[in-house]
Structures are given as C-alpha cells and as structure tokens.
N, C-alpha and C positions, 0 to 999 in steps of 0.2 A: 432385855429379853426380846427375842424375835418371835412374837406370837404366831404369825402366819407360818413360820418355819416349824415351830413346835407342833402346830396343828397338822401340817403336811407329814411331818415325821411320825407323829402319833398315829395318824390314819394309815400310813404306810406299814408301820410295825404291826398294827392290828390286822391288816390284810395278810401279812406274813405269819400271823399267829404267834407273834413274839411279845412277851410281856416286858415292858420297860417302865422305868420310874422317872421322876423329874430330873434326877441327877444324870441319868443316861441321856435324856433329851438336851439338857444344858450342855453336856460335853460334846454331843453330836453337833449342836449348833455352833459351839465355840470352835470345834474342828473345822466346820464348814467356813466360818469367817476367816480363820487362819489360812486355809487352803486358797480361798479366793484372793485374800490380801497378798500372800506370797506369790500367787500365780501372776500377778501384774509384772513382777520382776523376773521370776525364775521359770516361767512357762512350764508349770507342773501339769496342766491339763488344758485341753482345747475348750473346755466348758467354763464360761464366765458368769452364767446366769444362775442365781441362787436356787430357783425352783428346779431347773434342769439338773443341777449338781446334786440336789437332794435325791432326786429320782435315780439318776444314772450313775451316781457314785456311792452315796450313803446307803440307799435302799438296795441297790444292786449288791453291794458288799454284804448287807444283812441277809441276803438269800442264802448265804453260806452258813449262817449260825445254826439252824436246826441240824444240819449234817455234822458240823463240828461237835455238837452236843452228843451225838450218837456215839462218838469215839472218846468221850471223856473218861479219863483214867480215875480209878477209885481213890487214888492218893491226892487228888486235887491239884496235881501238878502236870497236867497235860501240856506238852510242849509242841509249839507250832512254828514252823519257819515259813514266812511269806517271801517268796522269791520274786525279784523284779518288782518290788513294792511301789516304785514310782513315788507318787505323792502320798503314800501310806494307805493304799487301797489294795485289798480289803483289810489289811492288818490293824489299822487304827480303829475303825468302827468295830471290828471283831473284839479287840482288846477292851473297848469300852463296855461291850455287852457281855463279855465272858471274863469277869475278873479272876476266876479260878484257873484260867489257862495262862500259860506263859508264851509270849509272842516274841519272835526274833524277825525283824524286818530287814531284808537284805537287798541292796541295789548297788550297781557299779557307779552310778552318777552321784558325785559328791554333793552337788547343790540339792538334789532330791533328799539325800540322807540328812543334810543339814536341816532341811525343813522338817523331816520326820522326827529328828532328834528334838527340835524345838517344840514340836507339837506334843511329844511325849512329856516334856518338862511342863509345858503350859497346862496340859490336861491332868497332870499329876498321875500318869499311868504307871503304877509300880510294877505292872505285869508285862511291860513291853520294853524292848531295846532296839536300837537301830545300828546296822552294821554296813559300813561302806566297803564292799569287797566283791570280787567276782565269786560267784557261788562255788565254782569248781576249785578255787584256791582257798576258800574259807575253811578254817580249822577250829570248829567249836569243840568244847570239852566233851559234850554228850551228843548222841544222836537224837533225832526228833520223832515224836509220835506221829505227827502229821506235817506234810509239806504241801503248801498251796501256791497257786499262781493264778494271776489274772492278766491276760493279754501279754504273757511273757515270751513264749516261744512255741514251737510245735511240741506236741506231747512227747515224742521220742527224744528230742533235744532236752527238754525239761527233765525227763527221767534220767537220761545219761549223765547230765550235769549234777544231779542231786542224789543219785542212788547211794553214794557213800555216806550221806547224811541221814538216811532213813533208818529208824530202829527195826529190829528183826520182824516185828509184827505190825509195822507202821503202814500208813496209807498216804498215797498221793491224791490230792483233790485239785482238779484242774477246772477253772471257770472258763467256759467257752460260750460263744453266741450260738450260731447254728450248729447242729450236731456234726462234729468233725469226723465223719466216717472214714475219710482217707487217712487222717492222722491215726485213728484207732487201728486201722489195718496195718500200720507200719510200726506199732509199738514193739519194743524188744521182746525176744523170745522168753526171757525170764520174768516177764510181767503179764498179769492178767487183769481184765476189766472186772471190777467187783460190782459196779452199779453205774448206770447212766440215769441221772435224775433231771427231768425237765422242770424248770422253775419259772415263775412269772414275777417280773418286777412291777410293783404297783405304778400305774400311770404311764408305763412304757410298753409300747406295742412292738416288741422285737423278741426273737427267740433267745433263750438262755438255757444252757445245760451245765450241769456239774458232772464231771467224769471222775469216778473213784477207781483207783488202781492199787494193786499190791503186788508183791513178789509171788510167784507161783509156789 
C-alpha cells in the first residue's frame, strides 16, 4: 500500500467533492503503478513522477466525473466512448469511479491499447473494454450516450470523426486546457455548445475546461 499516494488521492478527491472508498483508492494506485511501470518501455506519458502523475493524470481525469454523472441513464447502462485514450486517460480512472457506466477506450496505437487491456484485466474492471482501431472505421454494435476526449484533436475534427457513433440525444465532452475559443467558433453547423465548465485540478495551477456539445 502506497500510503502517501492514498493520502494525496484522498485529499484530491475531497477537493473535487467526490466520494471514494478504499477499493477505489487501491485500484487508482494500482493503475498508477502499472502506468509508470509500462511507461519505462512503452512511452505512454511524459510524466514519470508519482506525485505529478496523480495530479496531472488521475485527478485531472477525475474532474470529468461530476459531469458524467449528470448524464447517467436510469437503466444503469450509460455508455461512454473515450477516444484517443492513450494510456487509459480519462477512461480507466472514470471506470474505477463509475462502476455503473460502460466504457469503451479507443486508440490507434497498438502498444497503448495493449497496456489499457492489461490494466483492465489487472484491475478487474468489468465495465471497460479496449479497442485498437481508428475511430472513424470502428463499427460498434450500438451508439454511445457520451463520447469523451482528452488531448485528442481539435473539437471539429473530434466531432466529425465520431458523429456517427453518438446516440440521438448523446453528448460530446471535450477536455481542454485553456478555453479553446477559436476551436469553438469552428464547430460544425449541426452542433451546438451546451455548456463550458471551468474546472480546477487539485495541486495544479493551470486552466482546465470541459466543453459539452450536442447536435442541434
């Protein structure tokens, strides 16, 4: 057990007004250890420091949780596609904290999906799956309630590549740093901005915004 990690995670979740249990913390720390271990060979992230990875990866991903909860479906089967998931962010932390949601993590890079697949197995996440594919050529059986991205592409590109995968009343949620005003101005005509939410990552002094979009 990494006590200092547990403490930093616990304090971070508290700052984000998220309720977590011991199992959540254990899985978060286990994911962190896997990420840093595999990173030595697979170059999954430029961050190698545990404390920095907690703040800039795990807690950053967790800023998405309150917003995802707002769109939870009553049937307990809310589906989320995380596009360009890289090393499993934000999809893996979200799957740990939202067991009633179903997550599909998509990336074109085979070594990253190999890691995500192994993390899902090691963490026993029954509500997550990894897919090695280009999102535009991916053919899932059902459309998704929510489609997320973190540092994937411009908003317009993200929307155009994933529009066929979004359910009729679904939402796109884009994680960005500074408010992407120019990107927002260039969104397709069939799309509208539902909300722009500024969020703060505990212990990180940088801007972070969540942009929520839907079809008109």
